[in-house]
C-alpha positions in Angstrom: -7.4 57.5 -13.7 -11.1 58.2 -13.2 -12.4 58.4 -9.6 -16.0 57.1 -8.7 -18.0 59.8 -7.2 -20.8 57.6 -5.5 -20.1 56.0 -2.4 -22.1 52.3 -3.5 -19.8 49.1 -3.6 -19.6 47.9 -7.3 -22.3 45.1 -8.0 -20.5 41.5 -7.6 -20.0 40.3 -10.9 -21.9 37.1 -11.9 -18.7 35.0 -12.4 -17.6 35.8 -8.8 -21.0 34.2 -7.3 -19.8 30.6 -8.0 -18.3 30.2 -4.8 -19.6 26.9 -3.4 -19.1 23.2 -4.6 -23.2 21.8 -4.8 -23.9 18.4 -3.5 -27.7 16.9 -3.8 -28.8 13.6 -3.4 -25.5 11.7 -3.3 -25.8 7.8 -2.7 -22.8 6.2 -3.5 -22.1 3.2 -1.3 -23.5 3.7 2.3 -24.6 7.6 1.5 -28.1 8.6 2.4 -29.0 11.3 0.2 -26.5 13.5 1.1 -26.6 17.2 0.3 -23.8 19.7 1.4 -22.6 22.9 0.0 -18.7 23.1 0.4 -17.1 26.5 0.2 -14.1 26.8 -2.6 -10.8 28.6 -2.2 -11.0 27.1 1.8 -9.7 24.1 3.5 -12.6 22.0 4.2 -12.1 18.7 6.6 -14.4 15.6 6.5 -14.5 13.8 9.7 -16.2 10.8 11.0 -15.9 7.3 12.1 -14.0 4.7 10.0 -16.7 3.7 7.5 -19.2 7.0 7.9 -18.9 7.8 3.9 -16.3 10.1 4.1 -14.4 8.5 1.1 -17.8 7.7 -0.7 -18.3 11.5 -0.4 -15.1 13.1 -1.6 -13.5 10.9 -3.7 -16.4 8.3 -5.1 -18.8 11.7 -5.8 -17.0 14.6 -5.7 -13.4 14.2 -7.3 -14.6 11.7 -9.2 -17.1 13.4 -11.0 -14.9 16.2 -11.8 -12.1 13.6 -13.3 -14.8 11.9 -15.5 -16.2 15.4 -16.7 -12.3 16.2 -17.6 -12.0 12.8 -19.2 -15.1 13.8 -21.4 -13.5 16.5 -23.0 -10.7 14.5 -24.8 -11.6 12.7 -28.0 -12.8 9.2 -27.9 -9.3 7.6 -29.1 -7.7 9.3 -26.2 -10.4 8.0 -23.8 -9.9 4.5 -24.9 -6.3 4.9 -23.2 -7.9 6.1 -19.9 -9.6 4.6 -17.0 -13.6 4.5 -17.4 -15.1 6.1 -14.5 -18.7 5.9 -14.1 -20.8 8.7 -13.1 -21.5 8.9 -9.2 -25.0 8.1 -7.8 -26.1 11.7 -7.4 -28.9 14.4 -8.4 -26.5 17.3 -8.8 -23.1 18.3 -8.7 -22.5 21.9 -9.5 -19.4 24.5 -9.3 -17.1 21.5 -9.7 -13.4 22.3 -10.4 -10.3 20.6 -11.6 -10.1 17.6 -9.0 -6.3 16.6 -8.1 -6.3 13.4 -6.1 -3.5 12.7 -3.6 -4.8 9.3 -2.3 -2.8 6.9 0.2 -2.6 3.7 -2.2 0.7 2.2 -1.8 3.2 2.4 -4.4 3.4 -0.6 -6.2 6.2 -3.0 -4.8 7.5 -3.3 -8.6 11.4 -3.9 -8.0 12.5 -1.5 -10.8 10.6 1.6 -9.1 12.6 3.9 -6.8 11.8 7.3 -5.3 13.7 8.4 -7.9 12.0 6.9 -10.8 8.3 7.9 -9.7 9.1 11.3 -9.0 11.2 12.1 -12.3 14.4 13.0 -10.5 15.9 10.0 -12.1 15.0 11.1 -15.6 16.6 14.8 -14.6 20.0 13.3 -13.4 20.5 11.1 -16.3 20.0 14.0 -18.6 22.5 16.1 -16.3 24.7 13.2 -16.5 24.7 12.7 -20.0 25.6 16.4 -20.8 28.3 16.9 -17.6 29.4 13.7 -16.9 33.3 12.9 -17.8 34.2 10.5 -19.7 31.1 11.1 -21.9 29.5 7.6 -21.9 26.0 8.5 -24.1 22.6 9.5 -24.3 20.5 9.3 -20.8 19.7 5.8 -21.1 23.2 5.0 -20.7 22.5 6.2 -17.1 19.2 4.4 -16.6 19.3 0.8 -15.0 16.3 -0.1 -16.8 17.7 -0.1 -20.3 20.3 -2.9 -20.9 23.2 -2.6 -23.8 22.2 -4.5 -26.7 23.8 -4.6 -30.4 22.7 -6.7 -33.6 22.9 -6.2 -36.9 21.3 -7.6 -40.1 19.5 -6.8 -43.7 17.2 -4.0 -44.3 14.9 -3.7 -47.1 13.6 -0.6 -48.5 12.0 1.2 -51.5 14.2 3.9 -53.0 13.4 5.2 -56.9 11.0 2.5 -57.5 13.1 -0.5 -56.6 13.6 -2.5 -53.8 17.3 -1.8 -52.1 19.1 -4.3 -49.7 21.3 -2.5 -47.3 23.4 -4.6 -44.2 22.6 -2.3 -41.0 24.2 -2.1 -37.5 22.8 -0.7 -34.4 23.8 -0.4 -30.8 22.0 0.5 -27.9 24.1 1.8 -24.7 21.7 1.0 -21.4 22.9 1.9 -18.1 21.6 -1.6 -16.8 24.0 -4.1 -14.5 24.3 -7.6 -16.6 24.9 -9.1 -13.4 21.7 -8.6 -11.4 20.0 -7.3 -14.8 19.5 -3.9 -13.1 17.7 -5.1 -9.5 20.7 -4.4 -7.4 20.7 -8.1 -5.8 21.2 -11.8 -7.3 19.5 -14.7 -5.9 21.2 -17.8 -4.9 19.3 -21.0 -5.0 19.8 -23.5 -2.3 19.6 -26.6 -4.5 18.9 -29.0 -1.6 15.8 -27.7 -1.5 14.9 -28.4 -5.2 15.6 -32.1 -5.3 16.4 -34.8 -2.6 19.4 -36.2 -4.3 19.0 -40.0 -2.8 16.0 -40.5 -4.9 15.8 -40.6 -8.7 13.3 -38.5 -10.6 11.0 -41.4 -11.1 10.8 -41.6 -7.6 9.8 -37.9 -6.9 13.2 -36.5 -6.3 11.8 -32.7 -7.0 10.6 -31.2 -4.1 9.4 -28.0 -6.1 5.7 -27.0 -6.2 4.1 -28.5 -8.9 6.8 -30.6 -9.9 5.5 -34.1 -8.9 6.2 -37.2 -10.8 2.9 -37.5 -12.4 2.6 -33.9 -13.1 3.3 -32.1 -16.5 6.8 -30.9 -15.2 7.6 -34.5 -14.3 6.6 -36.2 -17.5 9.0 -33.3 -19.5 12.0 -33.8 -16.9 11.6 -37.6 -17.0 10.7 -38.2 -20.8 13.6 -35.4 -22.1 16.2 -38.3 -22.6 19.0 -36.2 -21.1 19.4 -38.4 -18.0 18.1 -41.8 -16.7 14.7 -40.6 -14.7 15.7 -44.0 -12.9 19.1 -42.9 -11.4 19.3 -41.2 -7.9 20.2 -37.4 -9.0 23.2 -37.6 -6.9 25.0 -40.3 -9.2 24.2 -38.0 -11.9 27.6 -37.2 -14.1 28.6 -33.7 -14.2 26.9 -33.1 -17.9 23.7 -34.9 -16.4 23.5 -32.8 -13.5 24.5 -29.6 -15.6 21.2 -30.1 -18.2 18.9 -31.0 -15.2 19.8 -27.7 -13.3 20.9 -25.0 -16.2 20.0 -26.4 -19.8 19.0 -23.5 -22.4 15.8 -23.9 -24.1 16.0 -27.0 -26.1 13.3 -28.6 -28.1 12.5 -32.3 -27.5 9.4 -34.9 -28.0 7.6 -36.5 -25.1 5.1 -38.9 -26.2 4.8 -37.6 -29.8 4.2 -34.0 -28.4 6.6 -31.2 -29.5 7.8 -29.4 -26.0 10.4 -27.2 -24.8 12.8 -28.4 -22.1 14.4 -26.1 -20.0 16.9 -26.6 -16.9 15.4 -26.0 -13.3 17.2 -22.8 -12.4 16.1 -20.8 -15.4 12.7 -22.2 -15.3 11.9 -21.2 -11.4 13.4 -18.0 -12.1 11.0 -17.2 -15.2 8.0 -18.7 -13.1 8.4 -17.9 -9.5 11.5 -15.4 -9.2 10.6 -12.7 -11.4 7.1 -12.0 -9.9 6.6 -10.0 -7.0 7.0 -12.4 -4.0 3.6 -11.4 -2.3 1.5 -11.7 -5.5 2.1 -15.8 -5.2 0.4 -18.5 -3.9 1.0 -19.4 0.1 2.5 -22.6 -1.1 4.8 -21.2 -3.2 6.2 -18.1 -1.3 7.2 -20.7 1.4 9.1 -22.4 -0.9 10.8 -19.5 -2.5 11.4 -18.0 0.6 13.1 -21.5 1.9 14.9 -21.8 -1.5 15.8 -18.3 -2.5 18.6 -16.1 -0.9 18.9 -12.8 -2.0 22.2 -11.1 -2.0 23.6 -7.7 -2.7 24.7 -8.0 -6.6 28.6 -8.2 -6.3 29.6 -6.7 -9.5 27.5 -3.3 -9.3 27.4 -3.7 -5.1 23.4 -3.1 -5.2 23.7 0.6 -7.1 22.1 -1.4 -9.8 24.3 0.4 -12.5 26.8 -0.8 -15.1 30.1 0.2 -14.6 30.4 2.8 -17.4 27.4 4.4 -15.6 29.1 4.3 -12.5 32.7 5.5 -14.0 31.1 8.8 -15.5 31.4 11.6 -12.8 30.4 15.2 -12.2 33.1 17.0 -9.5 33.8 13.2 -8.1 30.3 12.1 -8.2 28.8 9.4 -10.3 24.8 9.0 -10.6 25.1 6.0 -8.2 26.6 8.2 -5.3 24.3 10.9 -6.3 21.0 8.4 -6.0 22.6 6.9 -2.9 23.0 10.4 -1.0 20.4 11.8 1.5 18.2 14.1 -0.2 18.8 17.0 1.5 22.5 16.7 0.7 22.1 15.8 -3.0 19.9 19.3 -2.8 23.1 21.1 -1.6 25.3 19.5 -4.1 23.1 20.4 -7.1 23.0 24.1 -5.7 26.8 24.1 -6.4 26.4 23.0 -10.2 26.9 26.2 -12.2 26.5 25.5 -16.0 24.7 28.0 -17.9 24.1 25.3 -20.9 22.0 23.4 -18.7 20.6 26.3 -16.2 16.8 25.4 -16.8 17.4 21.5 -16.0 19.3 22.6 -13.1 16.7 24.8 -11.6 13.8 22.4 -12.1 16.2 19.6 -10.2 16.4 21.9 -7.2 13.0 22.6 -7.0 12.1 19.2 -6.7 14.6 18.3 -4.2 13.7 21.1 -2.5 10.4 20.1 -2.1 11.4 17.1 -0.9 13.0 18.3 1.8 10.1 20.7 2.6 7.7 18.1 3.0 10.1 16.2 5.1 11.2 13.6 3.3 15.0 15.3 3.2 16.0 12.0 4.7 15.2 9.6 1.9 17.7 8.7 -0.9 16.6 8.3 -4.7 17.5 4.8 -4.8 15.2 3.7 -2.1 13.0 1.0 -3.5 9.1 2.7 -4.0 7.6 -0.4 -2.1 9.5 -0.1 0.9 7.9 3.6 1.7 5.3 3.4 4.1 1.8 4.6 3.7 2.3 8.1 4.8 5.8 8.5 2.7 4.0 7.4 -0.5 1.3 9.9 -0.1 3.8 12.7 0.5 6.1 11.5 -2.2 3.1 11.9 -4.7 2.0 15.2 -3.0 5.6 16.8 -4.2 4.9 17.6 -7.7 2.0 19.4 -6.9 4.0 21.9 -3.9 5.5 24.0 -6.9 2.7 24.1 -9.3 1.5 27.5 -10.7 -1.9 26.2 -11.0 -4.9 28.0 -8.9 -8.5 27.2 -8.5 -8.0 23.7 -8.4 -9.7 20.8 -5.9 -7.1 19.3 -4.0 -8.3 16.2 -2.6 -6.1 14.5 0.3 -7.0 11.0 2.1 -5.6 11.4 5.5 -2.2 13.2 4.9 -1.0 13.1 8.7 -0.9 9.0 8.7 2.8 8.0 9.6 3.2 11.6 10.2 5.1 12.2 13.9 3.1 15.1 16.0 6.3 17.2 15.2 5.8 16.7 11.2 1.9 17.2 11.3 2.3 21.1 11.8 4.8 21.0 8.6 1.9 19.4 6.9 -0.6 21.7 8.0 1.3 24.6 6.8 1.4 23.0 3.4 -2.3 22.7 3.4 -2.7 26.2 4.1 -0.1 27.7 1.6 -2.3 25.3 -1.2 -5.2 27.4 0.2 -3.9 30.3 0.3 -2.8 30.0 -3.5 -6.6 30.2 -4.2 -7.3 26.6 -4.6 -10.1 24.3 -2.4 -8.5 21.6 -0.1 -10.3 18.7 0.8 -9.1 16.9 3.3 -10.7 13.4 4.9 -8.9 13.1 8.5 -9.0 11.9 12.0 -6.5 13.9 13.8 -7.4 16.8 15.8 -4.4 18.4 15.0 -5.4 18.8 11.5 -9.4 19.2 11.8 -8.4 22.5 14.2 -7.2 24.3 11.2 -10.3 24.0 8.8 -11.9 26.9 7.7 -15.3 24.2 7.2 -15.9 21.1 8.6 -18.4 18.2 7.6 -18.8 15.4 9.9 -20.4 12.1 8.9 -22.1 9.5 10.5 -23.7 8.7 13.4 -22.1 5.3 12.9 -20.1 3.2 10.3 -21.7 1.4 7.5 -25.2 1.3 7.2 -25.7 3.2 10.5 -23.8 6.0 9.0 -23.9 8.1 5.5 -25.9 11.1 6.7 -24.5 14.9 8.0 -24.4 15.1 11.4 -22.8 18.6 11.2 -21.2 21.0 8.9 -19.7 24.7 10.1 -16.8 25.8 11.8 -14.4 24.0 14.2 -15.8 25.5 17.3 -19.2 24.9 16.2 -18.0 21.0 15.8 -16.8 21.3 19.4 -20.2 22.5 20.6 -21.9 19.7 18.8 -23.3 16.8 20.1 -21.7 14.2 17.6 -19.2 11.6 18.1 -16.7 13.3 16.5 -17.5 16.7 18.5 -17.5 14.5 22.0 -14.4 13.3 21.5 -12.7 16.2 20.1 -10.8 17.3 23.3 -10.2 13.6 24.3 -7.1 13.1 26.0 -5.4 9.8 27.1 -4.0 10.0 30.4 -0.7 8.5 31.4 -1.0 5.2 33.5 -1.1 5.1 37.1 1.0 2.2 37.0 3.2 0.2 34.3 2.9 -3.4 33.9 6.3 -5.2 35.1 8.2 -7.3 31.9 8.6 -11.0 32.2 11.7 -10.9 30.0 13.6 -8.6 27.4 14.0 -9.2 23.5 17.9 -8.1 22.9 18.7 -6.5 19.8 22.8 -5.6 19.4 24.3 -3.9 16.3 21.5 -3.0 14.1 22.5 -1.1 11.2 19.7 -1.6 8.4 19.1 1.5 6.7 20.0 4.7 9.2 20.5 2.7 12.3 23.6 3.5 14.1 24.8 0.2 15.4 21.9 0.2 17.9 21.5 -1.9 21.0 18.3 -2.1 22.8 16.6 -4.5 25.4 13.0 -4.6 24.5 10.8 -5.7 27.0 8.3 -8.6 26.8 5.1 -9.5 28.2 4.2 -5.7 28.3 3.0 -3.2 26.0 5.7 -1.7 24.1 5.5 1.4 21.9 8.4 2.3 19.4 8.6 6.1 18.2 9.9 9.0 16.6 10.0 11.1 13.9 9.1 10.2 10.4 12.3 8.5 9.0 14.3 7.9 12.4 14.6 4.2 11.7 11.6 2.5 13.5 10.6 0.5 11.2 13.9 -0.7 10.0 15.1 -1.2 14.1 11.5 -3.6 14.6 11.3 -5.0 11.2 14.7 -5.9 10.5 16.0 -7.0 13.9 13.1 -8.6 15.4 13.2 -12.1 13.8 10.2 -13.3 12.1 8.8 -17.0 12.2 8.0 -19.0 15.1 6.3 -16.6 17.9 6.3 -13.5 16.0 3.0 -12.4 14.2 3.7 -9.0 12.3 0.9 -7.1 11.1 2.2 -4.4 8.7 1.0 -1.5 6.5 1.0 -3.9 3.5 -2.5 -3.5 1.8 -5.1 -5.9 1.5 -5.2 -7.9 -1.6 -8.8 -8.3 -2.8 -11.0 -8.5 -6.0 -14.9 -7.4 -6.0 -15.1 -11.2 -5.1 -13.6 -11.4 -2.2 -15.3 -10.4 1.3 -14.8 -10.4 5.1 -15.8 -14.1 5.0 -13.7 -15.3 2.6 -10.8 -12.8 3.6 -10.8 -14.4 7.1 -11.5 -18.0 6.5 -14.5 -17.5 8.0 -16.5 -18.9 4.9 -14.8 -22.3 5.4 -16.5 -23.6 8.6 -19.8 -21.7 7.5 -19.8 -23.9 4.4 -19.0 -27.2 6.0 -21.9 -26.6 8.6 -24.3 -26.2 5.7 -23.2 -29.1 4.0 -23.3 -31.2 7.0 -26.9 -29.9 8.0 -28.1 -30.6 4.4 -26.2 -33.6 3.6 -24.7 -32.3 0.5 -21.2 -30.9 -0.7 -19.2 -27.8 0.7 -18.5 -26.6 -2.6 -22.4 -25.6 -3.3 -22.4 -22.9 -0.8 -19.2 -21.2 -2.1 -20.5 -18.2 -5.1 -17.2 -18.8 -7.0 -17.1 -22.5 -7.0 -20.2 -24.7 -7.9 -23.0 -23.1 -6.4 -22.7 -19.9 -8.4 -25.4 -18.3 -10.3 -25.0 -19.4 -13.8 -26.1 -16.1 -15.2 -23.5 -13.8 -13.4 -21.0 -16.6 -12.5 -21.7 -15.6 -8.8 -21.1 -11.9 -9.1 -24.5 -11.0 -8.5 -24.0 -8.2 -11.1 -23.6 -8.5 -15.0 -21.0 -6.1 -16.4 -21.6 -4.9 -19.6 -18.6 -2.9 -21.1 -19.1 0.2 -23.6 -15.4 1.1 -24.6 -14.4 4.2 -24.0 -17.7 5.0 -21.8 -17.9 3.9 -18.3 -19.3 0.1 -18.0 -22.7 -0.6 -16.5 -23.2 -3.1 -14.0 -27.0 -4.5 -13.7 -28.4 -6.5 -10.6 -28.2 -9.9 -12.1 -32.1 -10.8 -12.8 -31.9 -14.9 -12.4 -30.4 -14.7 -9.1 -31.4 -11.1 -8.0 -28.1 -10.1 -6.6 -28.1 -13.0 -4.2 -24.9 -14.8 -6.2 -26.1 -18.3 -5.7 -28.2 -20.8 -7.8 -31.9 -21.3 -6.8 -31.2 -24.9 -6.1 -28.7 -24.3 -3.5 -30.9 -21.4 -1.6 -33.4 -24.4 -0.7 -30.9 -25.6 1.7 -31.2 -23.8 5.2 -29.3 -23.7 8.1 -30.9 -22.6 11.2 -33.9 -21.4 9.0 -31.4 -19.3 6.9 -30.4 -19.6 3.7 -26.8 -19.2 2.5 -27.6 -15.5 1.0 -29.1 -14.5 3.9 -26.2 -15.2 6.1 -23.4 -13.4 4.0 -26.3 -10.5 4.4 -25.9 -10.6 7.9 -23.5 -7.8 9.9 -21.0 -9.6 12.2 -22.7 -8.8 15.5 -25.9 -10.4 14.4 -24.1 -13.5 13.0 -22.3 -13.9 16.1 -25.4 -14.4 18.2 -26.9 -16.7 15.1 -23.6 -19.1 15.0 -23.4 -18.8 19.1 -26.3 -21.0 20.1 -29.1 -23.0 18.7 -29.3 -25.5 15.4 -26.6 -23.1 13.7 -23.9 -23.3 16.6 -20.7 -23.1 14.8 -18.0 -22.5 17.4 -15.4 -22.4 14.5 -17.5 -19.7 12.9 -18.2 -18.0 16.1 -14.4 -17.7 17.4 -13.6 -15.8 13.6 -16.5 -13.4 14.4 -15.6 -12.7 18.0 -12.3 -11.4 16.7 -14.0 -9.2 13.9 -16.4 -7.8 16.6 -13.1 -7.4 19.0 -11.5 -5.0 16.5 -14.6 -2.9 16.0 -16.1 -4.5 12.9 -19.3 -5.5 14.1 -21.4 -3.7 11.7 -19.8 -5.0 8.1 -21.9 -7.7 6.5 -20.3 -11.0 5.7 -20.6 -10.7 2.1 -19.6 -7.2 1.5 -16.9 -6.7 -1.2 -13.6 -6.2 0.0 -13.3 -3.2 -2.8 -15.8 -1.3 -0.8 -14.0 -1.2 2.5 -12.3 1.9 3.8 -8.4 2.0 4.6 -9.3 1.9 8.4 -11.6 -1.1 7.6 -9.1 -2.9 5.9 -6.3 -2.6 8.6 -8.5 -3.8 11.4 -9.8 -6.9 8.9 -6.3 -7.6 8.9 -5.7 -7.4 12.5 -8.3 -9.4 13.3 -7.2 -12.2 10.9 -3.8 -12.1 12.3 -4.8 -12.4 16.0 -5.7 -16.0 15.1 -2.0 -16.5 14.5 -0.6 -18.5 17.4 2.4 -16.5 18.5 3.8 -14.7 21.7 5.0 -11.5 20.1 2.8 -9.5 18.0 4.4 -6.4 16.2 1.9 -3.7 15.0 2.8 -1.0 12.8 0.6 2.1 13.2 -2.5 0.6 14.1 -4.2 3.7 14.5 -4.3 4.4 10.6 -7.5 5.3 9.2 -9.1 5.2 12.9 -11.0 7.6 14.4 -10.3 9.3 18.1 -13.8 6.9 19.3 -12.0 3.9 17.7 -8.7 4.6 19.4 -10.5 3.5 22.3 -11.5 0.4 21.3 -8.2 -0.2 20.3 -6.2 0.5 23.3 -8.9 -1.7 24.9 -8.0 -4.6 22.8 -3.9 -4.1 23.1 -4.5 -4.4 27.0 -6.6 -7.4 26.4 -3.7 -9.0 24.1 -1.3 -8.2 26.8 -3.1 -9.3 29.8 -3.6 -12.9 27.9 0.5 -13.1 28.1 1.2 -12.1 24.5 4.0 -9.5 24.1 3.1 -6.1 21.9 5.3 -4.0 20.4 3.6 -1.1 18.3 5.2 1.4 15.9 3.2 4.0 16.6 2.7 8.1 16.5 -0.5 8.4 18.2 0.0 10.0 21.7 -3.3 8.1 22.9 -1.0 5.0 22.0 2.3 6.3 23.9 0.5 7.5 26.7 -1.1 4.0 27.0 2.2 2.5 26.8 4.4 0.6 29.4 7.4 1.2 28.2 8.4 3.8 25.2 11.4 3.6 23.0 11.9 6.7 21.3 14.3 7.1 17.9 15.7 10.0 16.7 16.8 13.0 17.1 16.0 13.6 13.7 15.4 11.6 10.5 17.8 9.8 7.9 21.1 10.4 9.0 20.4 12.8 11.7 18.5 9.9 13.2 19.1 6.0 13.7 19.8 6.5 17.6 18.0 5.7 20.4 17.4 8.9 22.3 14.9 7.8 24.9 13.9 4.4 26.5 11.5 4.0 29.9 8.0 4.9 30.7 5.9 7.4 29.4 5.8 9.0 32.7 9.5 9.6 32.5 9.6 10.7 28.9 6.9 13.6 29.8 9.2 14.3 32.9 12.4 14.9 31.2 10.8 16.4 28.1 14.3 15.6 26.5 13.1 15.0 22.7 10.2 15.6 20.4 8.3 13.2 21.3 8.4 14.0 24.8 7.4 17.8 24.5 4.6 16.6 22.3 3.7 14.1 24.4 3.5 16.6 27.8 1.5 19.0 25.8 -0.7 16.2 25.1 -1.3 14.9 28.7 -1.6 18.5 29.7 1.4 17.9 32.1 
């Protein structure tokens, strides 16, 4: 060891000088030449009102460029299989590190996807059971509910010693799929009375299935099949004829000299309608499926999705079906008890994975929970799991509102996890609105000052203390606290729920008051959604706005999604004496060069595609002839370029007065979307904007009871005030509003609170408090009560 004698500190190594991510001239979406420097190996939080450009800066610029540069290191062959990313609109991006994005995209509603399959826990369990399960039934795929058992035999040809040899071969694949429900865990019973009217014949239009009219294609196939008399009422069919109509296997037939395949009604409906995600069906087809089909738990596998053989193989009296049905915290304890040196690495990895679930606050889930039923916050935390135990350092982790769907009690846990990731030497970038999370930031970047075109600039960057002292919207509202109400409204009636047992509910009985603002709260996983969505009957009089994402392509925009375009098209058509279809960019009025898209896409194989503004219509999306038709001095493209606030005025009075359009615009302004332009593609809206767009659309539904699932998701502190005003207006107009929510401002504003708990999973599912917010604060008997008391400063 040599000792230094000079007192001078060693010069900084040049490799240690790259401690900033530099962004210069970012112009993605609504960003206006933003230039910032973000410290590495620190926790930076991006704040600002919904639509101010946070996601454009963090996801569409920094994370997108990092991922694009990494993809470019692979060969062209590999890049062909990867998503192609365009270079963001930015002058300089310097000092980037590998980015891992954990976004809020809901997991796909694939009926075969479960928590176990998306986190690879099922894959490990299958190997575990194939090694240790007794009796031994086969390889890991014998425990997979997505692999069917098949067998076959036949002749194979191969070359051997210059001769062609034929041999007979047999093969079998042992899968774990339940043969009855094909691994879905539920079977569908079809109500035959919804398929046809048995008093009529086929030629009289007996079939009542959408798309099966007499003169349609299917009507001709069934009428001309020759298996039954098309003029005979269905109730007079013989057993064979009825079987042929409903269940006949695919058979080749000839109708009008055309070769066709005839198939019974039920297998045809199962293929065309029931095998698809219900939400993706057209509205009239979805309504038919809901009427005609009742889903019941599969009687053969009991909803476990697994074959009898897979359920018979056990380790310590536990089958793989039992393991997947256990609460994950219990399953982690069971796995700890397995002491088998031959598979020690597998058991260790599985144990770490299950412990990560518990640590992140998802120990209440089970591995057989369908991934489509997870809330946005739960889905995001499931995606976080694989990064928690990672040995990687110097990585940029990018999170999109990780506190969504979290009770204040759980937010503390999430904060600890983010700080742990940072302390390992990672750069953590978080887009967030909750003050509890902004408070732990090392560096804050506040975008704004407004939303949409009024945003896109950096209003403040610095410490949390600096943000508090700044005059920005976030700074002014940072310490806002909603006060408890002086007086609460009196209910006009009650909605009784008795014996609710969905998921983890323990025979819950509760009276939900009507005519007031009711907030249902409790820690994540306590049973709130199970109680409300499972027990408040849908249908007449109930308008439910859940957390499901908005479906929409780049051709969809607020005008098409809300139905606003219909009255506008009709008004244009009436004023100009032409047909309404001309004023749709997806129909007859579309510019022929770009098919109404406004841009022309050029696909460049593994390179990012290029989109250029269409030269013929200059991005207006309509034919030149259509733009000659005016309403109130404006053409259709100018109307679609208007913000909602301006369009309200335009359609509210004068020559362009259109009450139907004005009503939709008023609802959009009510939910705080006055700055959106009518023709802005849905794909460019932020999460909070989409949520409010959905709320505005549902406000038109005629209903007495509104059920809202976390309407504050993605909302800035300043927007929450506006939302509370909207909820008050709904209640004052005679509606009953039930809100599932964790935001303390909404709880404080409620007339009545129902608190579930005390914990999550099997530690929850009970009502721990019902009463006014003031009583909850005074009692402080539950976690919610303690956090709400601290929030209002009681």
